[in-house]
C-alpha positions in Angstrom: 22.6 5.1 -18.4 21.5 5.9 -14.9 20.2 9.4 -14.2 22.3 10.5 -11.2 20.8 12.3 -8.3 21.5 16.0 -8.2 19.7 19.3 -8.0 19.2 19.8 -11.8 15.9 20.8 -13.2 15.8 17.6 -15.1 16.2 15.4 -12.0 13.5 17.3 -10.2 11.2 17.0 -13.2 11.8 13.2 -13.2 11.1 13.0 -9.5 7.7 14.7 -9.7 6.9 12.9 -13.0 7.3 9.6 -11.1 5.1 10.9 -8.3 2.4 11.6 -10.9 2.8 8.1 -12.3 2.2 6.7 -8.8 -1.0 8.7 -8.6 -2.3 6.6 -11.5 -0.9 3.4 -9.9 -2.9 4.1 -6.8 -6.0 5.0 -8.9 -6.1 1.5 -10.4 -6.6 0.1 -6.8 -9.3 2.8 -6.2 -11.2 1.8 -9.3 -11.2 -1.8 -8.2 -12.3 -1.0 -4.6 -15.4 0.6 -6.0 -16.2 -1.6 -9.0 -15.7 -4.9 -7.1 -18.4 -4.6 -4.4 -20.9 -3.3 -7.0 -20.1 -6.1 -9.3 -20.3 -8.7 -6.6 -23.8 -7.6 -5.7 -25.1 -6.9 -9.1 -23.8 -9.9 -11.0 -23.3 -12.6 -8.4 -26.1 -11.8 -6.0 -23.9 -11.7 -2.9 -22.4 -9.0 -0.7 -18.7 -8.5 -1.1 -18.2 -9.2 2.6 -19.1 -12.9 2.0 -15.9 -13.4 0.0 -13.8 -10.5 1.4 -11.2 -12.6 3.2 -10.3 -14.7 0.2 -10.2 -11.6 -1.9 -7.8 -9.7 0.4 -5.6 -12.8 0.8 -5.4 -13.3 -3.0 -4.4 -9.7 -3.6 -2.0 -9.6 -0.7 0.0 -12.7 -1.6 0.1 -11.9 -5.3 1.4 -8.4 -4.6 3.8 -9.7 -1.9 5.3 -12.4 -4.1 5.8 -10.2 -7.1 7.3 -7.4 -5.0 10.1 -9.8 -4.3 10.5 -10.7 -8.0 10.2 -7.0 -9.0 13.1 -6.0 -6.7 15.5 -8.7 -8.1 14.4 -8.0 -11.7 15.0 -4.2 -11.2 18.5 -4.7 -10.0 19.2 -7.2 -12.9 17.3 -5.6 -15.8 16.6 -2.0 -14.8 13.7 -0.2 -13.2 12.0 1.1 -16.3 11.5 -2.4 -17.9 9.8 -3.6 -14.7 7.6 -0.5 -14.5 6.4 -0.9 -18.0 5.7 -4.6 -17.5 3.5 -3.7 -14.5 1.3 -1.5 -16.6 1.0 -4.2 -19.3 -0.1 -6.7 -16.7 -2.8 -4.3 -15.3 -4.3 -3.4 -18.7 -7.0 -6.0 -18.7 -8.0 -5.6 -15.1 -10.9 -3.0 -15.4 -12.6 -5.0 -18.3 -12.3 -8.3 -16.4 -13.8 -6.7 -13.3 -16.7 -5.0 -15.1 -17.7 -8.0 -17.3 -16.6 -11.0 -15.2 -19.0 -13.9 -15.9 -18.1 -15.6 -12.6 -16.4 -14.9 -9.3 -13.3 -16.8 -10.4 -12.7 -14.1 -13.1 -12.9 -11.5 -10.4 -10.2 -13.3 -8.3 -8.1 -13.6 -11.5 -8.4 -9.9 -12.1 -7.5 -9.2 -8.5 -4.4 -11.3 -8.8 -3.3 -9.5 -12.0 -3.9 -6.2 -10.2 -1.7 -7.4 -7.3 1.1 -8.4 -9.7 0.9 -5.1 -11.6 0.8 -3.1 -8.4 3.9 -4.9 -7.2 5.8 -4.0 -10.3 4.6 -0.4 -10.8 4.5 0.9 -7.2 7.8 -0.9 -6.3 9.5 0.8 -9.2 8.2 4.3 -8.7 9.5 4.4 -5.1 12.8 2.9 -6.1 13.2 5.4 -9.0 12.3 8.3 -6.8 14.9 7.3 -4.2 17.4 6.7 -7.1 17.1 10.4 -8.1 17.2 11.7 -4.5 20.3 12.1 -2.3 20.7 9.8 0.7 19.6 12.5 3.1 16.2 12.8 1.3 15.1 9.2 1.2 12.4 9.8 3.7 11.1 12.7 1.7 11.1 10.6 -1.5 9.2 7.7 0.2 6.7 10.1 1.8 5.9 11.9 -1.5 5.6 8.6 -3.3 3.2 7.1 -0.8 1.2 10.3 -0.6 0.6 10.4 -4.3 -0.1 6.7 -4.4 -2.8 6.7 -1.7 -4.1 10.0 -3.1 -4.7 8.1 -6.3 -6.5 5.3 -4.4 -8.9 7.9 -3.0 -9.4 9.7 -6.3 -9.9 6.5 -8.2 -12.5 5.2 -5.8 -14.4 8.5 -5.7 -14.4 8.9 -9.4 -15.5 5.4 -10.1 -18.3 5.5 -7.5 -19.5 8.8 -8.9 -19.7 7.4 -12.4 -21.4 4.2 -11.3 -24.0 6.2 -9.3 -24.8 8.5 -12.2 -24.4 6.3 -15.3 -24.5 2.7 -14.1 -21.8 0.0 -13.6 -21.2 -0.4 -17.3 -19.4 0.9 -19.3 -18.2 4.2 -17.8 -16.4 3.0 -14.7 -14.6 0.4 -16.7 -13.6 3.0 -19.2 -12.2 5.2 -16.5 -10.1 2.2 -15.3 -8.9 1.6 -18.8 -8.1 5.3 -19.3 -6.1 5.3 -16.0 -4.0 2.4 -17.2 -3.4 3.9 -20.6 -2.3 7.3 -19.2 -0.1 5.6 -16.6 1.6 3.6 -19.3 2.0 6.6 -21.5 3.6 8.6 -18.7 5.9 5.7 -17.9 7.1 5.4 -21.5 9.0 8.7 -21.3 10.7 8.0 -17.9 14.5 7.4 -18.2 16.3 4.5 -16.5 17.4 5.6 -13.0 19.2 2.5 -11.7 22.5 0.7 -12.3 21.9 -2.7 -13.9 23.9 -5.3 -11.9 23.8 -9.1 -11.6 22.9 -9.9 -8.0 22.2 -13.5 -7.1 18.5 -14.1 -7.8 16.2 -13.9 -4.7 19.3 -13.6 -2.4 18.6 -12.5 1.1 19.8 -8.9 1.7 21.3 -8.3 5.1 19.7 -5.5 7.1 16.1 -6.0 5.9 15.0 -8.4 8.6 13.7 -6.1 11.3 12.2 -3.5 9.0 10.4 -6.4 7.3 8.9 -7.5 10.6 7.7 -4.0 11.4 6.2 -3.6 7.9 4.4 -6.9 8.1 2.9 -6.0 11.5 1.8 -2.6 10.0 -0.1 -4.3 7.1 -1.4 -7.1 9.2 -3.1 -4.3 11.2 -4.4 -2.7 8.0 -5.8 -6.0 6.5 -7.6 -6.7 9.8 -9.0 -3.2 10.2 -10.2 -3.1 6.6 -12.4 -6.2 7.2 -13.2 -5.6 10.9 -14.4 -2.0 11.0 -17.8 -2.5 9.1 -19.2 -5.4 11.2 -17.6 -4.2 14.5 -19.1 -0.7 14.1 -22.4 -2.0 12.9 -22.7 -4.2 16.0 -22.4 -1.0 18.1 -25.2 0.7 16.3 -23.4 3.0 13.8 -25.2 3.7 10.6 -23.7 2.9 7.2 -22.8 6.5 6.7 -21.0 6.7 10.0 -19.2 3.4 9.3 -18.0 4.9 6.0 -16.8 8.0 7.9 -14.7 5.9 10.3 -13.4 3.7 7.5 -12.5 6.6 5.3 -10.9 8.9 7.9 -8.2 6.4 8.8 -6.6 6.1 5.4 -7.1 9.9 4.8 -5.0 10.8 7.8 -2.5 8.0 6.9 -2.0 9.5 3.4 -1.8 13.1 4.7 0.9 12.2 7.3 3.4 10.6 4.9 4.8 13.7 3.2 5.3 15.2 6.7 6.8 12.3 8.6 9.0 11.0 5.8 11.0 14.2 5.5 11.0 14.7 9.3 12.8 11.4 9.7 15.5 12.7 7.3 16.2 15.6 9.7 15.6 13.9 13.1 16.5 10.3 12.5 14.3 7.2 11.9 14.0 5.9 15.5 11.6 8.4 17.1 9.2 8.1 14.2 9.3 4.3 14.0 8.7 4.1 17.8 5.9 6.7 17.6 4.4 4.8 14.8 4.2 1.5 16.7 2.8 3.1 19.8 0.1 5.1 17.9 -1.0 2.1 15.9 -1.3 0.1 19.1 -3.3 2.9 20.7 -5.6 3.3 17.7 -6.3 -0.4 17.5 -7.2 -0.5 21.2 -9.4 2.5 20.7 -11.3 0.9 17.9 -11.7 -2.3 19.9 -13.5 -0.5 22.7 -15.1 2.6 21.0 -18.8 2.5 21.9 -20.0 5.4 19.7 -19.1 7.4 16.7 -16.8 10.1 18.3 -14.5 7.7 20.1 -14.3 5.6 16.9 -13.3 8.7 14.9 -10.6 9.6 17.4 -9.3 6.1 17.2 -9.2 6.2 13.4 -7.2 9.5 13.5 -4.7 8.0 15.9 -4.4 4.8 13.8 -4.0 6.9 10.6 -1.3 9.0 12.3 0.6 6.0 13.4 0.5 4.3 10.0 1.5 7.5 8.1 4.3 8.0 10.6 5.8 4.5 9.9 5.1 3.8 6.2 7.6 6.1 4.5 10.2 5.9 7.3 10.3 2.1 7.1 11.1 2.3 3.3 13.8 4.9 3.9 15.3 2.9 6.8 15.4 -0.2 4.6 17.4 1.6 2.0 19.7 3.2 4.6 20.8 -0.3 5.7 21.9 -1.8 2.3 24.4 -1.1 -0.5 23.2 1.0 -3.4 23.4 -1.9 -5.9 21.0 -4.0 -3.7 18.5 -1.2 -3.1 15.7 -2.7 -5.3 16.3 -6.2 -4.1 16.2 -5.0 -0.4 12.9 -3.1 -1.0 11.5 -6.1 -2.8 12.2 -8.3 0.3 10.8 -5.6 2.6 7.6 -5.2 0.5 7.2 -8.9 0.2 6.8 -9.3 4.0 5.0 -5.9 4.4 2.3 -6.7 1.8 2.0 -10.3 2.9 0.8 -8.8 6.1 -2.5 -7.8 4.5 -3.4 -11.5 3.9 -2.1 -12.5 7.3 -4.3 -9.9 9.0 -7.4 -11.1 7.0 -6.7 -14.7 7.9 -6.6 -13.8 11.6 -10.2 -12.6 11.4 -11.1 -16.0 10.0 -10.0 -17.8 13.2 -13.2 -18.2 15.3 -11.7 -17.2 18.7 -9.9 -14.2 17.2 -12.9 -12.7 15.3 -13.6 -9.0 15.9 -12.0 -7.1 18.8 -9.8 -10.0 19.8 -7.7 -9.6 16.6 -7.3 -5.9 17.2 -6.1 -6.5 20.8 -3.7 -9.2 19.6 -2.2 -6.9 17.0 -2.0 -4.0 19.4 0.0 -6.3 21.7 2.4 -7.4 18.9 3.0 -3.7 17.9 3.9 -2.9 21.5 6.3 -5.8 21.7 7.9 -4.6 18.5 8.3 -1.2 20.1 10.1 -2.7 23.0 12.4 -4.6 20.6 13.1 -1.4 18.8 14.2 0.3 22.0 16.7 -2.5 22.6 18.4 -1.9 19.2 21.5 0.3 19.4 21.5 1.5 15.8 18.5 2.7 13.9 
């Protein structure tokens, strides 16, 4: 039976328990982001950057595709079953990454991580919205994303610390396995929060089109920035430590903004935050494209992080606002399909010779501004 949203202690407990689960979901990505570059260099004698585009594309399209399937499955079979399936899929990932005999094993582990992330993260956000009232959807999405990206940061930091102190094997892989086991254990005690229905499989859900476009542009930007910052900043004379500071400040501001902007959109409406997000992201990309030294690059990273944090939870809440309750998971599955497919699209842009480097950032900044103009023309947001 569905756990109905109310103000009871039990419902609040389930809400924060799901947020805690998403901390561990994010930590699985953090573990991978640290182990993978180390494994690439130690085992295969090549820098991660040499295969980064293919890696990002594989993760992006695996996660995007299974976001779509997760949404439909959740509406048909329940959120809890999909959540547990996601953890089961991710169980072998840390061991495969740490002991992969070839790069193909790394890609296979990366695809499994994308599938598991699609199932687990999609379900935690759906379930947190389930147990929230309609006027707190932005709050639920903001808290969910904050805990998830906080987990990414903690997982990456913890894995890097262990690898630096104790070596690549076996402690980092044991940390990853422990994260998966704890996440699964926490998920086993979560009640079902959704109504099981029988929607047509993979049916288009009306109202998800424009949010999906904005989500895709947001993650196209992120995929491009992830791969573009290191070579772009290195070409301008920044040290490795300075490049790491720029690359790390952007997601930190992004994560910190989400529990602020999500609830704010519940009070003031979605439109001003969606519009502000698009404008700030465009400005941050332009700043990174021209920043000659460290300080301007850091300022651009802050602007970019603010814009991303302003849009991420609000787009999730806006998507749910526009659909019937029994199609919520399917709608978010469609939205997350296009949003997370944007990672791969952004990475592929950088592989186009005449778009390499700043040209991709300028192109995406222009697309975000055009999306902002389209948003201004819409009567209802």
